[in-house]
C-alpha positions as MATLAB code, in Angstrom:
seq = 'MTPHGGAVQSAASRKGGRPVHGRSRVTAELALGLVPLLLVAGTTARRLELPRGEYLPTAVAAYGFFAAAVQCLLPPQPWPGLGPANRVTVGRAALVLSLAALVPHAQALSGAGLWWIIGMAVAALCLDGVDGLVARRTGTGTAFGARFDMELDSFLMLVLAALVWRSGRLDAWILLLAAPRYLFVAAGWPLPWLRAPLPQRLRRKAGCVAQGVALVVCLAPVVPVALAAAAAALTLVLLVGSFAVDVRWLSAHKREGQ';
ca = [
      11.206   10.303   -6.652;
      10.906    7.067   -4.226;
      12.419    3.945   -4.386;
       8.990    2.187   -4.747;
       7.790    4.076   -7.807;
       6.463    2.223  -10.572;
       5.241   -1.313  -10.772;
       4.267   -4.334  -12.783;
       1.803   -7.019  -12.210;
       3.262   -9.669   -9.768;
       1.989  -12.731  -11.732;
       0.709  -13.318  -15.303;
      -2.681  -13.733  -16.022;
      -3.501  -17.606  -16.715;
      -5.791  -19.356  -18.820;
      -5.531  -23.306  -19.049;
      -2.385  -22.895  -16.979;
      -0.600  -21.066  -19.400;
       0.094  -17.266  -19.507;
      -2.693  -15.230  -21.559;
      -0.052  -12.356  -22.324;
       3.713  -12.573  -22.674;
       6.407   -9.933  -23.708;
       4.775   -9.120  -26.795;
       2.277   -7.344  -24.682;
       4.712   -5.163  -22.907;
       6.254   -4.278  -26.528;
       2.895   -3.334  -27.456;
       2.414   -1.153  -24.723;
       5.877    0.412  -25.191;
       4.766    1.036  -28.770;
       1.724    2.844  -27.843;
       3.838    4.819  -25.662;
       5.039    6.678  -28.658;
       1.458    8.500  -28.736;
       2.108   10.553  -25.910;
       5.701   11.415  -26.689;
       4.543   12.658  -30.045;
       1.978   14.777  -28.683;
       4.160   16.203  -26.249;
       7.353   16.620  -28.336;
       5.028   17.877  -31.145;
       3.537   20.479  -28.946;
       7.018   21.573  -27.709;
       8.704   21.751  -31.137;
       5.543   23.902  -32.113;
       5.704   26.106  -28.951;
       9.659   26.599  -29.135;
       9.654   26.897  -32.807;
      12.253   24.134  -33.168;
      13.348   22.591  -36.347;
      11.272   19.648  -36.543;
      13.304   17.587  -38.738;
      15.869   17.494  -35.854;
      13.985   17.779  -32.659;
      11.340   15.014  -33.438;
      13.739   12.369  -34.727;
      15.961   12.941  -31.777;
      12.869   12.403  -29.559;
      11.910    9.493  -31.238;
      15.202    7.878  -31.011;
      15.360    8.307  -27.434;
      12.156    6.539  -26.805;
      13.553    3.712  -28.923;
      16.321    3.305  -26.889;
      14.213    3.553  -23.475;
      11.930    0.915  -24.932;
      14.694   -1.266  -25.575;
      16.232   -0.817  -22.012;
      12.983   -1.625  -20.469;
      12.724   -4.944  -22.281;
      16.479   -5.717  -21.144;
      15.395   -4.652  -17.575;
      12.451   -7.156  -17.574;
      13.325  -10.223  -15.437;
      13.097  -13.438  -17.679;
       9.549  -14.555  -16.865;
       6.110  -14.236  -18.323;
       4.763  -10.825  -18.308;
       0.774   -9.950  -18.639;
       1.881   -6.451  -19.523;
       3.640   -3.355  -17.978;
       0.672   -2.988  -15.227;
      -1.358    0.099  -14.261;
       1.701    2.043  -12.540;
       4.240    1.254  -15.081;
       1.859    2.801  -17.701;
       2.242    5.963  -15.736;
       5.726    5.652  -15.613;
       6.129    5.558  -19.482;
       3.707    8.228  -19.787;
       6.053   10.311  -17.575;
       8.956    9.271  -19.690;
       7.264   11.111  -22.824;
       7.754   14.246  -20.905;
      11.483   13.254  -19.864;
      12.629   12.123  -23.440;
      10.893   15.029  -24.956;
      12.947   17.312  -22.513;
      16.189   15.277  -23.112;
      15.675   16.088  -27.030;
      15.635   19.782  -25.959;
      19.519   19.532  -24.824;
      21.020   20.140  -28.060;
      18.629   23.166  -28.674;
      19.028   24.934  -25.154;
      21.483   27.463  -26.258;
      18.787   29.159  -28.367;
      15.828   29.062  -26.047;
      14.559   32.420  -24.832;
      12.909   33.124  -21.301;
       9.624   31.729  -22.781;
      11.382   28.798  -23.867;
      12.872   28.247  -20.342;
       9.705   28.480  -18.749;
       8.177   25.561  -21.132;
      11.045   23.288  -19.929;
      10.296   24.523  -16.420;
       6.472   23.378  -16.907;
       7.434   20.030  -18.287;
       9.909   19.290  -15.504;
       7.509   20.195  -12.942;
       4.898   17.912  -14.614;
       7.616   15.104  -14.732;
       8.568   15.303  -11.058;
       4.870   15.499   -9.745;
       3.930   12.491  -11.611;
       6.774   10.577  -10.059;
       4.317   10.262   -7.056;
       1.413    9.063   -8.893;
       3.085    5.640  -10.223;
       3.875    4.764   -6.729;
       0.348    5.577   -5.475;
      -1.021    3.469   -8.191;
       1.261    0.608   -7.555;
       0.148    0.662   -3.531;
      -3.493    0.944   -4.559;
      -3.363   -2.082   -6.972;
      -0.866   -4.018   -5.075;
       1.125   -4.453   -8.045;
       4.643   -3.197   -6.701;
       7.625   -5.123   -7.926;
      11.542   -4.656   -7.499;
      11.420   -4.149  -11.470;
       8.838   -1.426  -11.326;
      10.964    0.133   -8.440;
      14.224   -0.060  -10.556;
      12.193    1.469  -13.679;
      11.009    4.363  -11.665;
      14.115    5.375  -10.033;
      16.163    4.774  -13.273;
      13.951    7.324  -15.093;
      14.203    9.749  -12.183;
      18.194    9.607  -12.353;
      17.700   10.091  -15.961;
      15.388   13.082  -15.594;
      18.198   14.547  -13.286;
      20.898   13.968  -15.788;
      18.798   15.738  -18.275;
      17.940   19.104  -16.303;
      21.750   19.413  -15.308;
      22.201   19.376  -18.938;
      19.652   21.611  -19.826;
      20.977   24.046  -17.247;
      24.518   23.911  -18.457;
      23.391   24.089  -22.246;
      21.100   27.080  -21.702;
      24.219   29.191  -20.492;
      22.663   29.467  -16.943;
      25.668   27.763  -15.025;
      28.817   26.144  -16.386;
      29.619   22.329  -16.671;
      30.021   21.936  -13.040;
      26.326   21.668  -12.500;
      26.347   18.203  -14.393;
      28.015   17.072  -10.894;
      24.466   17.621   -9.166;
      23.207   14.811  -11.210;
      26.182   12.375  -10.869;
      26.543   10.931   -7.369;
      24.365    8.146   -8.088;
      26.065    7.138  -11.203;
      29.298    7.428   -9.736;
      27.745    5.178   -6.720;
      26.673    2.922   -9.387;
      29.774    2.550  -11.156;
      31.839    2.101   -7.785;
      29.455   -0.954   -7.166;
      30.988   -2.985  -10.222;
      34.640   -3.045   -8.546;
      33.109   -3.048   -4.959;
      30.397   -5.360   -4.686;
      29.572   -4.577   -1.134;
      28.451   -1.419   -2.591;
      25.233   -3.318   -4.134;
      24.110   -4.622   -1.016;
      20.473   -3.444   -0.018;
      20.075   -0.134    1.644;
      17.391    0.321    4.643;
      14.452    2.926    3.375;
      15.364    6.188    4.765;
      13.317    9.477    4.388;
      16.673   11.409    4.030;
      17.497    9.573    0.676;
      14.005   10.602   -0.524;
      14.039   14.253    0.566;
      17.490   14.548   -0.995;
      16.159   13.477   -4.259;
      13.060   15.876   -4.183;
      15.743   18.548   -3.234;
      18.120   17.627   -6.357;
      14.985   18.111   -8.848;
      13.825   21.526   -7.084;
      17.505   22.840   -7.202;
      17.830   22.081  -10.794;
      14.460   23.560  -11.651;
      15.406   26.525   -9.741;
      18.477   27.039  -11.749;
      16.583   27.049  -14.971;
      14.200   30.016  -13.850;
      15.225   32.992  -15.494;
      13.763   35.309  -12.734;
      16.481   33.564  -10.271;
      19.836   35.527  -10.080;
      22.349   33.234  -11.662;
      24.705   33.802   -8.312;
      21.595   32.451   -5.822;
      21.031   29.573   -8.442;
      24.594   28.326   -8.392;
      24.505   28.898   -4.282;
      21.389   26.627   -4.057;
      22.906   24.166   -6.705;
      26.207   23.988   -4.863;
      24.466   23.606   -1.353;
      22.236   20.776   -2.911;
      25.269   19.086   -4.241;
      26.842   18.831   -0.930;
      24.068   17.385    1.151;
      23.402   15.055   -1.678;
      27.402   13.852   -1.584;
      26.667   13.707    2.304;
      23.800   11.375    1.912;
      25.473    9.072   -0.248;
      28.531    9.192    2.100;
      26.358    8.135    5.106;
      25.047    5.232    2.719;
      28.585    3.910    1.908;
      29.715    4.441    5.528;
      26.667    2.080    6.641;
      27.669   -0.678    3.611;
      31.024   -0.477    4.709;
      30.180   -1.076    8.292;
      28.021   -3.882    7.674;
      30.415   -5.385    4.942;
      32.818   -5.795    7.936;
      30.372   -7.390   10.028;
      29.466   -9.943    7.400;
      33.539  -10.835    7.365;
];
């Protein structure tokens, strides 16, 4: 979960002075992303004995919204395709969206079902570092790719928190653990100074990792509920503290610029 996650190629391939590929290439690649989604969701439905007439359409609909959001986030310029790192992020989205489609069914899941969710979540968290590595190795990092990766990370945290709640492991307050970034972004609309760039800090990356680990721990059937609640509460305090440090930094630099 790093701010330099997925990436797109920095410039369009050209032939005769014109881009070889445009947004249609991106659309085609996103359409191909349905293949891993159907594989993951289909396997999940079979292993957890879910009603396929409900679960699979929900997963596909979620992917449709995801693909539309990616198209909206693309800057208005020619694109040669998503690029290698963003293709990894799209593959990771198959796991995240399959998990999201499980939220309405979480109450009916047994211990084995929770372990399956944990396996999917751990895979999604581990793959988060792969797209960044690919971006650096191929020299294809862009602002769009970083935001693409970050938004998927934030959504994964929200999905995991919803699964913890819906599974009955913890009450609805666990959703607060996924809320700080969304509240920070929302506050940036009336307060533009909150949208200023922040310096890179290891503290922020560590907080994202701790957030994911805490939510996975909360899902684990072998972890006592009291211990899971304590771990989640401590992580929430640390996460809010990290955001408070960033808000203080932005406020101080806002005053310097006035």
